[in-house]
C-alpha positions in Angstrom: 0.0 0.0 0.0 1.3 3.5 -0.9 0.1 6.4 1.2 0.9 9.8 -0.3 0.0 13.5 -0.3 1.1 17.1 0.3 0.5 17.0 4.1 3.4 15.1 5.5 1.9 14.9 9.0 -1.4 13.5 7.6 0.4 11.0 5.5 2.4 9.8 8.4 -0.6 9.4 10.6 -2.5 7.5 7.9 0.4 5.2 7.2 0.8 4.5 11.0 -2.9 3.7 11.3 -2.8 1.5 8.3 0.3 -0.4 9.5 -1.3 -0.9 12.9 -4.5 -2.3 11.4 -2.5 -4.7 9.2 -0.4 -5.7 12.2 -3.5 -6.4 14.3 -4.8 -8.7 11.6 -1.6 -10.8 11.8 -1.9 -11.4 15.6 -1.7 -9.8 19.0 2.1 -9.5 19.1 2.8 -8.7 15.4 5.5 -6.0 14.9 5.8 -3.0 12.6 9.3 -2.5 11.2 10.1 1.1 10.1 12.7 1.9 7.4 14.0 5.1 5.8 16.9 6.3 3.7 19.4 5.7 6.4 18.6 2.0 6.5 18.7 1.8 2.7 22.0 3.6 2.5 23.5 1.1 5.0 22.0 -1.9 3.2 20.3 -1.5 -0.2 18.7 -4.9 0.1 17.2 -4.2 3.5 13.6 -3.6 2.2 13.6 -7.0 0.4 15.1 -8.8 3.4 12.4 -7.4 5.7 9.6 -8.1 3.3 10.6 -11.7 2.6 11.7 -12.9 6.1 9.4 -14.0 8.9 9.7 -12.5 12.3 11.4 -14.9 14.8 9.7 -13.6 17.9 6.3 -12.2 16.7 3.2 -13.6 15.1 3.8 -11.5 12.0 5.5 -8.4 10.6 4.4 -5.3 8.7 7.1 -3.2 6.9 6.6 0.5 6.9 9.0 2.5 4.7 9.4 6.1 3.9 10.0 7.0 0.3 13.2 9.0 -0.3 16.3 9.2 -2.6 17.4 5.7 -1.6 14.1 4.0 -2.3 14.5 2.5 -5.8 11.3 2.0 -7.9 13.2 -0.6 -9.9 13.9 -2.6 -6.7 10.2 -2.3 -5.8 9.2 -3.8 -9.2 11.6 -6.7 -8.5 10.1 -7.1 -5.1 6.5 -7.1 -6.5 7.5 -9.8 -9.0 7.1 -12.5 -6.3 4.6 -12.7 -3.4 5.9 -11.2 -0.1 5.5 -12.8 3.3 4.9 -9.4 5.0 2.6 -6.5 4.2 4.3 -3.3 3.0 3.3 0.3 3.6 5.1 3.1 1.8 4.6 6.7 2.7 5.5 9.5 0.3 5.0 13.2 -0.4 2.8 14.7 -3.0 3.1 12.6 -6.2 2.2 13.7 -9.7 -0.1 11.3 -11.7 2.9 10.3 -13.9 5.2 9.6 -10.9 6.9 6.2 -11.3 6.2 5.2 -7.7 2.5 6.1 -7.9 2.0 4.4 -11.2 3.7 1.2 -9.9 1.2 0.9 -7.0 -1.8 2.0 -9.0 -1.3 -0.5 -11.8 -0.1 -3.6 -9.8 -2.9 -6.1 -9.2 -2.0 -6.7 -5.5 -1.1 -3.1 -4.6 -3.0 0.1 -4.1 -2.3 3.9 -3.7 -4.1 5.9 -1.1 -4.0 9.7 -1.6 -4.3 11.9 1.5 -5.6 15.5 1.3 -6.5 17.5 4.3 -9.5 19.8 4.3 -11.1 22.3 6.7 -13.6 19.7 8.0 -10.7 17.4 8.9 -8.9 20.2 10.7 -12.1 21.2 12.5 -12.6 17.5 13.7 -9.0 17.4 14.8 -9.5 20.5 17.0 -12.7 19.1 18.5 -11.2 15.7 19.2 -8.0 17.0 20.8 -9.8 19.6 23.0 -12.5 17.0 24.1 -9.7 14.9 25.6 -9.2 17.7 28.1 -13.0 18.3 28.5 -12.6 21.7 26.7 -15.1 23.3 24.3 -14.5 26.1 21.7 -16.9 28.5 20.1 -17.2 28.9 16.3 -15.4 32.2 16.1 -12.5 31.1 18.2 -12.2 27.9 16.3 -12.0 29.8 13.0 -9.3 32.0 14.5 -7.4 28.9 15.6 -7.7 27.2 12.2 -6.2 30.4 10.6 -3.2 30.0 12.8 -2.7 26.3 12.1 -0.9 25.2 8.9 -1.3 22.5 6.4 0.7 19.9 8.3 -1.7 17.8 10.4 1.0 16.5 12.7 2.2 20.0 13.6 -1.4 21.2 14.0 -2.2 18.3 16.3 0.8 19.3 18.5 -0.3 22.9 18.6 -3.8 22.0 19.6 -2.5 19.6 22.3 -0.3 22.4 23.6 -3.4 24.7 23.7 -5.4 22.2 25.6 -2.6 21.9 28.2 -2.5 25.7 28.5 -6.3 26.0 29.0 -6.5 23.0 31.3 -8.9 23.8 34.3 -11.2 26.0 32.2 -14.3 24.9 30.5 -13.8 26.7 27.2 -10.8 27.8 25.1 -10.9 31.6 24.5 -9.5 33.8 21.7 -6.8 35.1 24.2 -5.7 31.5 24.9 -5.2 30.9 21.2 -3.3 34.1 20.7 -1.1 33.4 23.7 0.0 29.9 23.0 -0.5 28.9 19.3 2.1 30.1 16.9 1.6 30.4 13.2 2.4 26.8 12.0 4.1 28.0 8.8 6.4 30.3 10.9 7.2 27.4 13.3 8.1 25.1 10.3 10.3 27.8 8.8 12.1 28.2 12.2 12.6 24.5 12.4 14.2 24.5 9.0 16.6 27.5 9.5 17.7 26.3 12.9 18.3 22.8 11.6 20.6 24.3 9.0 22.6 26.5 11.4 22.9 23.5 13.7 24.6 21.6 10.9 21.9 19.0 10.7 21.8 18.5 6.9 19.4 15.5 7.0 17.0 17.3 9.4 17.1 20.5 7.4 16.4 18.7 4.1 13.5 16.9 5.8 12.1 20.2 7.0 12.6 21.8 3.6 10.7 19.0 1.9 8.0 19.2 4.5 7.6 22.9 3.8 7.4 22.3 0.1 4.8 19.5 0.6 2.7 21.8 2.7 2.7 24.5 -0.1 5.6 26.8 1.0 7.6 27.9 -2.0 11.3 26.9 -1.7 12.3 30.5 -2.4 10.4 31.6 0.7 12.2 29.0 2.8 15.6 30.0 1.4 14.7 33.6 1.9 14.0 32.9 5.6 17.4 31.1 5.7 19.1 34.1 4.3 17.5 36.4 7.0 18.4 33.9 9.7 22.1 33.8 8.7 22.2 37.6 8.3 21.0 37.9 11.9 23.6 35.4 13.0 26.3 37.5 11.3 25.0 40.8 12.8 25.2 39.4 16.3 28.5 37.5 15.8 30.1 40.8 14.6 28.6 42.9 17.3 31.4 44.8 19.2 29.9 44.0 22.6 28.8 40.6 23.9 26.7 38.2 21.8 23.9 38.6 24.4 23.9 42.4 23.9 24.0 42.0 20.1 21.0 39.6 20.2 19.0 42.2 22.3 19.4 44.7 19.4 17.6 42.5 16.9 14.2 43.5 15.6 11.9 41.7 15.9 13.4 40.2 19.0 14.3 36.6 19.2 11.7 34.2 20.7 12.8 33.4 24.2 12.6 29.6 23.4 15.1 30.1 20.5 17.5 32.6 22.2 20.0 30.1 23.7 20.1 28.0 20.6 20.7 31.2 18.4 23.6 32.3 20.6 25.1 28.8 20.5 24.9 28.8 16.7 26.6 32.3 16.6 29.5 30.9 18.6 29.7 27.7 16.5 29.9 29.6 13.2 31.8 32.7 14.1 32.0 35.9 12.0 34.4 34.6 9.3 32.4 31.5 8.3 29.1 33.4 8.5 30.5 36.0 6.1 31.5 33.3 3.6 28.1 31.6 3.9 25.8 34.5 3.1 26.8 34.6 -0.6 26.1 30.9 -1.0 22.6 31.3 0.3 21.9 34.4 -1.8 23.1 32.6 -4.9 20.9 29.6 -4.2 17.9 31.9 -3.8 18.7 33.6 -7.2 19.0 30.3 -9.0 15.8 28.9 -7.5 13.9 31.9 -8.6 15.3 31.6 -12.2 14.8 27.9 -12.4 12.0 26.7 -10.1 12.1 23.2 -11.5 15.7 22.8 -10.2 14.8 24.2 -6.8 15.1 20.8 -5.0 18.5 20.2 -6.4 19.7 23.8 -5.5 18.3 23.4 -2.0 19.9 20.1 -1.3 23.3 21.2 -2.7 23.1 24.3 -0.5 22.3 22.4 2.7 25.1 19.9 2.1 27.6 22.8 1.5 26.5 24.6 4.7 26.7 21.4 6.8 30.3 20.9 5.6 31.2 24.3 7.1 30.1 23.6 10.6 
């Protein structure tokens, strides 16, 4: 089964639910084995091995794999040529109708492709369900305001609503002020996750966040523009004549208090010289992505690898 769509969080949740249902059908102690590009990089035959071997200690096994650069469609075709002992669930991002992975699952007699698309009704139900767990209600206007602050990624939205429920615990109803106080704009949160992953030197995490932003509808030039602003701030603080703490206080808008220590840590890690050499690389990637949007993923990946090598 292939589960795909633009909402990475929704795809992940649907794939997890499907894998669990399949595992329940195999027995009470069936296991779910999760695989991703790291596993395939270490052992290209790992997927076939897991699909064709029985579990030694469980009643059955479901293989749940994440599509990425290392998941070879040709290898999947070979895997499909013979019956597999274990159910396979693949999760992927938004796929065009002519995508090789999607066509493989749609055309194979014993496979299927499940598209996942979030809508406002689904987000409304998510809010109601999460708040009901804490015995909280929400009126129509406040819910509309909350939905406007949540993004297209269901997993991020669920986390924000759970955080809101914890904040409003003890009350009977969530108010407009509660939402304003605790729920950040999900797209801004996702951009922050991306730029801080880059400045931390986490190339894999940064690429994952960049792909997640693209899947949720954020243009890559917007993400790279945010990265340029982030590294400009790092450079301004790193070159401040006083302490880094004093330099950070001069930034406008000010740093979020939850990110402040990490920001200063990254300033120290990079230093003025490396930050100065990094800014032109980011700006060039932004220019190239604007000129050739189709090559945006390649430019983004190349940039992230180049920046990670500098840390």
